[in-house]
Phi, psi and omega in degrees: 000136180291153179283144180217171180237015176205162170230146178232156180206149177231151178216155176237130180238149177272085181196154174287167178299321181294316179296317180296319180297313180297320179294317179299316181287344178277345183301312181298338179291323185260342182242105187293340181269011177240128181232135174284127178261313184207155176225133176247101185292330179292320181266355186053049177236152184224142176244127179240155170254125179249116185251139171244086186299327181293339179247004180054047183235143176226143176234153167258131177238117176265131180239130179236135179255138176224110179291132179264320174202201183284350182240343186233146178227136175267133179241125177252135178245137180224110184249143177210158176292146180302321183272005178077012182303138176273155181208165175248342176201121180225090182296328180292322176292321176302318178292323179298316178294320176297318178297322176299313179300314179297322179294320178295316178298319179294320181293329178289335180271000000 
């Protein structure tokens, strides 16, 4: 497998853009190892730091919202190591992106 420096994932949720945004911004309140770093309101994108303290690892996760219609929103996740390190397989980053998706779905419920 070729070396890369990011992983991406997409999800579709049955929620308006406003509901998805509010759910996304509520995640750091309930999950202590996730911190909001920056928000770009024009692009509807957010940058988070995802920490795994037990493994001394940090990732940056960029999340972008795209409203599809009045009921559905596409959410794109883009994860990378904080230091830009390249890798060929990173199961922990895959799990981090999956955890973000699960947290948004849980916050919507």
